[in-house]
Structure formats: structure tokens, C-alpha cells
C-alpha positions as CSV (number, residue, x, y, z in Angstrom):
1,M,-52.4,26.3,-39.5
2,N,-50.6,23.8,-41.5
3,V,-53.0,20.8,-41.8
4,R,-50.4,18.3,-44.3
5,A,-48.6,16.6,-41.8
6,L,-49.6,13.4,-39.9
7,L,-47.3,12.0,-38.0
8,P,-45.5,9.1,-40.8
9,F,-43.9,6.8,-38.7
10,A,-45.1,7.1,-35.0
11,V,-41.9,6.0,-32.8
12,V,-42.5,5.9,-29.6
13,G,-39.8,6.2,-26.5
14,S,-40.6,6.6,-22.6
15,S,-38.8,7.9,-19.8
16,L,-38.7,6.8,-16.2
17,I,-40.6,8.8,-13.3
18,G,-40.1,7.6,-9.9
19,C,-37.7,4.4,-8.9
20,G,-38.7,1.9,-7.2
21,G,-41.2,-0.1,-9.7
22,G,-41.5,2.8,-12.0
23,S,-44.0,4.4,-14.5
24,F,-43.4,5.2,-18.0
25,K,-44.7,7.6,-19.5
26,Q,-44.8,7.5,-23.9
27,V,-43.3,10.2,-25.5
28,T,-43.8,11.3,-28.9
29,P,-41.6,13.2,-31.3
30,P,-43.2,16.1,-33.2
31,A,-43.8,15.4,-37.5
32,S,-41.4,16.5,-39.9
33,P,-42.4,19.7,-41.3
34,L,-41.5,18.0,-44.9
35,A,-44.0,15.1,-44.1
36,G,-46.8,15.3,-46.0
37,N,-48.5,15.8,-50.3
38,W,-46.4,18.2,-52.4
39,L,-47.0,19.9,-55.6
40,I,-43.5,20.1,-56.8
41,A,-43.3,21.1,-60.2
42,G,-46.1,22.4,-62.9
43,P,-50.1,21.8,-62.1
44,M,-51.8,18.5,-60.8
45,P,-50.1,15.3,-63.1
46,T,-53.0,13.5,-64.5
47,Y,-53.2,10.2,-64.7
48,S,-53.3,7.8,-67.6
49,F,-56.6,7.0,-68.4
50,T,-57.7,11.0,-68.4
51,P,-57.5,13.3,-70.9
52,P,-54.4,14.9,-71.8
53,G,-52.8,17.6,-70.1
54,S,-51.2,20.9,-71.2
55,G,-48.1,18.8,-71.9
56,V,-45.9,20.8,-69.5
57,F,-44.2,18.3,-67.0
58,S,-45.9,17.6,-63.7
59,L,-44.9,15.9,-60.7
60,A,-46.8,15.6,-57.1
61,M,-45.1,14.2,-54.2
62,T,-45.9,12.2,-50.9
63,F,-43.0,11.9,-48.3
64,D,-42.8,10.3,-44.6
65,V,-39.6,11.2,-42.8
66,S,-38.4,8.8,-39.6
67,D,-35.9,10.4,-37.7
68,N,-33.5,11.7,-40.0
69,N,-34.3,8.9,-43.1
70,I,-36.7,10.5,-46.3
71,T,-39.1,8.2,-48.0
72,A,-40.8,9.3,-50.6
73,S,-43.8,8.0,-53.6
74,G,-44.6,10.3,-57.0
75,Y,-46.4,10.9,-59.7
76,G,-45.6,12.9,-62.8
77,S,-47.2,13.5,-66.1
78,G,-46.1,15.2,-69.2
79,F,-44.9,14.1,-72.8
80,C,-42.7,11.4,-74.1
81,A,-42.1,10.5,-77.2
82,S,-42.7,6.7,-78.3
83,S,-39.9,5.0,-80.8
84,S,-42.9,4.6,-83.4
85,S,-43.4,5.9,-87.2
86,P,-45.2,8.0,-86.5
87,P,-44.4,8.5,-82.3
88,I,-47.2,8.5,-80.2
89,F,-47.3,10.4,-77.4
90,N,-47.7,9.4,-73.9
91,D,-48.4,11.7,-70.6
92,A,-48.2,9.9,-67.5
93,Y,-44.5,8.7,-65.7
94,S,-44.9,6.4,-62.6
95,F,-42.3,6.1,-60.7
96,E,-43.3,3.0,-58.7
97,S,-40.3,2.4,-56.5
98,L,-39.8,4.5,-53.6
99,S,-37.4,7.3,-53.4
100,T,-35.2,7.4,-50.7
101,G,-32.7,9.9,-48.5
102,V,-31.7,11.1,-45.4
103,V,-31.6,14.7,-44.1
104,A,-28.3,16.3,-43.3
105,T,-27.5,18.4,-40.5
106,D,-27.8,21.2,-42.3
107,G,-31.3,20.3,-43.1
108,S,-31.0,19.5,-46.4
109,F,-31.3,16.4,-48.7
110,T,-31.0,14.5,-51.9
111,L,-33.9,11.7,-52.9
112,Q,-33.4,9.0,-55.2
113,T,-34.9,6.5,-56.8
114,P,-33.4,2.6,-56.8
115,Q,-30.6,2.5,-59.1
116,N,-30.4,-0.7,-60.5
117,I,-34.4,0.1,-62.3
118,S,-33.7,1.4,-65.8
119,G,-36.9,2.3,-66.8
120,Y,-37.5,5.8,-65.3
121,S,-34.9,7.7,-62.6
122,L,-36.4,10.8,-60.3
123,S,-33.6,12.7,-58.1
124,V,-34.8,15.7,-55.9
125,Q,-33.1,17.8,-53.8
126,G,-34.3,20.3,-51.9
127,K,-34.1,21.7,-47.6
128,I,-36.3,20.6,-45.0
129,P,-38.9,23.6,-44.8
130,E,-39.5,25.0,-41.6
131,I,-42.5,24.8,-39.2
132,N,-46.0,25.2,-40.5
133,A,-44.1,26.5,-44.2
134,E,-46.5,26.3,-46.9
135,Q,-43.3,25.5,-49.5
136,F,-39.9,24.9,-50.0
137,A,-37.5,25.7,-53.1
138,G,-34.9,23.0,-54.8
139,T,-33.9,21.3,-57.7
140,Y,-35.2,17.7,-59.9
141,M,-34.3,15.7,-62.5
142,A,-37.0,12.9,-64.1
143,S,-36.2,10.7,-67.1
144,F,-38.8,8.0,-67.7
145,N,-37.3,5.2,-70.5
146,S,-40.1,2.5,-70.9
147,P,-38.6,-0.5,-72.7
148,A,-41.6,-2.0,-72.5
149,G,-45.0,-1.7,-75.1
150,L,-44.2,1.5,-77.4
151,P,-41.4,3.0,-75.7
152,C,-41.2,5.8,-75.3
153,V,-39.0,8.5,-73.4
154,G,-39.4,11.1,-72.0
155,N,-36.9,13.9,-69.6
156,S,-37.3,16.6,-67.4
157,G,-35.7,18.7,-64.8
158,G,-35.1,22.2,-63.0
159,M,-35.8,24.1,-60.2
160,F,-38.8,24.5,-58.2
161,T,-41.0,25.9,-55.3
162,A,-43.1,23.4,-53.5
163,T,-46.3,24.3,-52.4
164,S,-48.0,21.4,-49.7
165,F,-51.4,20.3,-50.0
166,P,-53.4,18.4,-46.8
167,L,-53.4,15.1,-46.9
168,V,-56.5,12.8,-48.5
169,N,-59.5,12.5,-45.5
170,G,-63.0,12.3,-46.1
171,V,-66.0,10.5,-47.8
172,Y,-66.1,10.7,-51.4
173,S,-69.7,9.5,-53.5
174,G,-70.3,9.1,-57.2
175,T,-72.4,7.8,-59.6
176,G,-71.8,5.8,-62.8
177,N,-72.5,2.2,-64.8
178,F,-70.7,-1.2,-64.5
179,Q,-71.2,-2.9,-67.5
180,T,-71.6,-6.6,-67.7
181,L,-70.1,-8.7,-70.7
182,T,-71.7,-11.5,-72.2
183,N,-71.7,-13.4,-75.4
184,A,-69.6,-10.5,-76.6
185,V,-72.4,-8.3,-75.4
186,S,-72.2,-5.2,-73.3
187,T,-74.5,-4.4,-70.7
188,A,-74.2,-1.8,-68.5
189,T,-76.2,-0.8,-65.1
190,P,-76.1,2.0,-62.4
191,I,-74.1,2.2,-59.8
192,T,-73.3,4.4,-56.5
193,V,-70.2,4.1,-54.9
194,Q,-68.9,5.8,-51.7
195,V,-65.1,5.7,-50.5
196,N,-63.9,6.9,-46.7
197,L,-60.5,7.2,-47.4
198,Q,-57.6,8.5,-44.4
199,Q,-54.2,9.2,-45.2
200,G,-51.5,8.0,-43.0
201,A,-52.6,4.6,-42.2
202,P,-50.5,1.9,-40.4
203,V,-48.9,-0.6,-43.0
204,L,-48.6,-4.2,-42.1
205,D,-45.3,-5.6,-42.6
206,P,-46.1,-9.5,-43.1
207,A,-42.6,-10.5,-41.9
208,T,-42.7,-9.1,-38.6
209,G,-45.9,-8.6,-38.1
210,I,-46.0,-5.3,-37.2
211,S,-48.0,-2.0,-38.0
212,T,-46.1,1.3,-38.2
213,P,-48.4,4.5,-39.5
214,S,-46.8,6.3,-42.8
215,N,-48.5,9.0,-44.8
216,I,-48.0,7.4,-48.1
217,A,-50.6,4.3,-46.7
218,I,-54.1,5.1,-47.3
219,G,-56.7,3.2,-45.1
220,G,-60.3,3.4,-45.0
221,S,-63.4,1.2,-46.9
222,I,-66.2,1.4,-49.6
223,R,-69.4,0.9,-50.2
224,M,-71.2,-0.3,-53.8
225,E,-75.1,-0.1,-54.3
226,G,-76.2,-1.6,-57.7
227,F,-73.6,-4.1,-57.9
228,P,-74.4,-7.3,-58.4
229,C,-70.9,-9.3,-56.3
230,Y,-70.4,-7.3,-53.1
231,T,-71.3,-4.2,-51.3
232,S,-68.6,-3.4,-49.5
233,G,-64.5,-4.0,-48.1
234,A,-61.4,-2.6,-46.2
235,A,-58.8,-1.5,-47.7
236,N,-55.2,-3.2,-47.7
237,T,-52.0,-1.8,-46.1
238,T,-50.0,-4.5,-46.1
239,L,-46.7,-4.2,-47.6
240,F,-46.4,-5.5,-51.2
241,G,-43.9,-7.5,-52.0
242,L,-39.8,-6.0,-52.6
243,S,-41.4,-2.3,-53.3
244,A,-41.2,-2.0,-49.7
245,E,-44.7,-0.2,-50.8
246,P,-48.0,-0.8,-48.8
247,L,-50.9,-2.7,-51.3
248,S,-52.9,0.5,-50.6
249,S,-51.1,3.9,-51.3
250,I,-51.1,7.7,-52.3
251,Q,-48.2,8.9,-55.0
252,G,-48.2,12.7,-54.8
253,N,-52.0,12.9,-55.8
254,I,-52.5,9.2,-57.2
255,L,-54.5,7.4,-55.4
256,L,-53.8,3.5,-55.5
257,V,-56.3,1.6,-53.2
258,N,-57.0,-2.1,-53.0
259,F,-60.2,-3.2,-51.2
260,T,-60.3,-6.9,-49.5
261,M,-64.7,-6.8,-50.3
262,D,-66.5,-9.2,-47.9
263,D,-66.9,-11.8,-50.4
264,G,-62.7,-12.4,-50.3
265,S,-62.6,-11.0,-53.9
266,T,-60.1,-7.6,-54.5
267,L,-61.8,-4.9,-56.1
268,S,-59.0,-1.9,-57.3
269,L,-59.2,2.3,-57.4
270,A,-56.7,3.8,-59.2
271,G,-57.9,8.0,-59.2
272,A,-56.4,11.2,-59.8
273,L,-57.3,14.1,-57.1
274,T,-57.8,17.0,-59.9
275,D,-56.5,19.6,-57.7
276,S,-54.9,20.4,-54.7
277,T,-58.8,21.1,-52.8
278,E,-58.9,17.3,-53.3
279,S,-62.2,17.8,-53.7
280,H,-62.6,15.2,-56.8
281,I,-61.2,11.7,-57.1
282,S,-61.4,11.1,-61.0
283,A,-61.3,6.8,-60.5
284,L,-61.0,4.1,-62.2
285,L,-62.2,0.7,-60.8
286,S,-61.2,-2.9,-61.6
287,V,-62.4,-6.3,-60.1
288,G,-59.5,-8.9,-58.7
289,F,-59.4,-12.6,-60.2
290,T,-61.0,-14.0,-57.6
291,G,-64.3,-14.2,-55.9
292,K,-67.9,-14.1,-57.4
293,C,-67.2,-11.8,-59.8
294,T,-63.8,-12.1,-61.7
295,A,-62.0,-9.7,-64.0
296,G,-63.2,-10.2,-68.2
297,T,-66.8,-10.0,-67.3
298,Y,-67.3,-6.5,-65.4
299,F,-66.1,-3.1,-66.7
300,F,-65.9,0.2,-64.8
301,P,-65.7,3.8,-66.5
302,P,-63.9,6.3,-65.1
303,I,-66.4,8.1,-62.1
304,D,-66.0,11.2,-60.4
305,L,-66.4,10.3,-57.1
306,T,-66.8,14.3,-54.9
307,R,-65.8,14.8,-51.0
308,Q,-69.2,15.0,-48.9
309,S,-66.9,15.7,-45.9
């Protein structure tokens, strides 16, 4: 049974039943077979703070489908060389703007990141898979050209056979340390973290006040024990700026979740699903600039979160 696809954008229709005053029946269309998470090329991409991978280009993507319109987020990893001497090799590509496309009458589609972005480009061509199919074929072209910091250039492309992996839904927990920096002296203190994550959360559009479910959104909550400033928080899935992407989202196998904590501050979690079983998240937490705890005082080394349910 294919478990990858939640209803991406809940489109609710109605049909008139009877006559006179009448009543309405809600009709929900089926989810597209493309909706969900797909490993497009290579092994699961590695996040920027994880050890370098094999150097083989990897790309994972998350698709949302509404009628014939496709929206997708993606993350890739592979070597790109800086222009420094000697060159420095990086292994993370972040396609931060959503790719969009339209499904043709024959089921084929082309996705493309916005043309006005100079730092990277991603295009994907394929055909909507059959219902319950776990794979689909296509071609891709990815390029990364970062002008900031250490310029980094990388290109990859070719044919692919994408493999689905499930929507994120479960409780993850782990232990680690947070470090307090006082008078240039760092002190490590144990901490326990538990996050409850659900992919396909409603996304709030602040301009309209309307919430719409999206495969790209990650909802959920977090609890922390041992941290002095707060103990719990909820994921914020409001649309952010011009990117039209929720503040808490998934890009293929990369989670970027912003929790509003019980003191009103923000705690951010950036994590990578390390394989298609989704049993582990290699996570990094970072403190926001508001509330009792401020950035520059508390630091979290990466924590391995293991799925409990």
C-alpha cells in the first residue's frame, strides 16, 4: 500500500442534493500519485553540518499537487568547488525557492525553479506515476553557483528513476548537550529533546487568513528537559515572505522547523532524515534572538533523534 501521499491541498467541492432548501455534500478529490516525498538521484542527501558524503550527487524532493499545478521543494548534495586557492569543496545544495510546474494532458510535467535566481537552478521533467506506483522516471538538471562567501560551482544532470519514501509522521527523541558561554568559558549541560512531527500540516496565509494543508509543511511540537529557558513549543507553519514556503517545511529529506516556544521565542530545528526508513534525524537546534534565551549565549551540538513511534 502506498503510504507516501497525504492530500496535498484540500480542495473541497459540493454538490446539491435534493431540492427545496437542499443540503450539500463535501467531495474530496483523490491525492495525486506524485504527491509526497521522492528520492530523485543518488543516496539520501547529507545536510551541511553532517560529514561529507560520497561525492555522488544526491537529490530528494517533496511534491505538492493541486489540480494540475505542481509545487515542489528539494535538497541536494554533491561536490562543488570554490574559486579559492587551493579550492575548498562543499557538499550541500539548498534549493530554497520552490519549483513549480503544470501537468500536461498526457501526464507529463516540467518543474523549474524561478528564473530570476542567479545562485542555483533546478529543473525536473517526468511523468505522473501510476496509482500506488513506488517509482517514476525522468530527467533532471541541477546547478549551483554561490556568489557569496566562498563561491562554489557545481553541476549535475541526467536520467533518474525516483523512489518514494513515506511522509514524516512520528515522535523522535534524543539526548545531547547544550553549551552555555559565559565570559568566554563554555559549560556543557545534558538535555533531552522530544519532537512530534506531522508532514502535511495546514499552512496559514497571513494575507488571506486561510489555512490550506500542504505536503511541504511540517507541523508538530517539541519538548525539552534540562534547558533553563523553556520546555515546550509548537511548529509555526505560516507562509514566509516572497518564498511562498511555510516557516516549518520539508525539502526532500531535510526538515526546517521553527517552533514558537512557551516564552514567545523561537527555537529552530534543521535536520536530515538519514535514510528512507526515516528512523533517524541528524538535527541541529539554534536559539532565536528573542525571549529568555538569546543567540550567542546557548549553543547546541548536533543531536541524533531516533523515532519512537
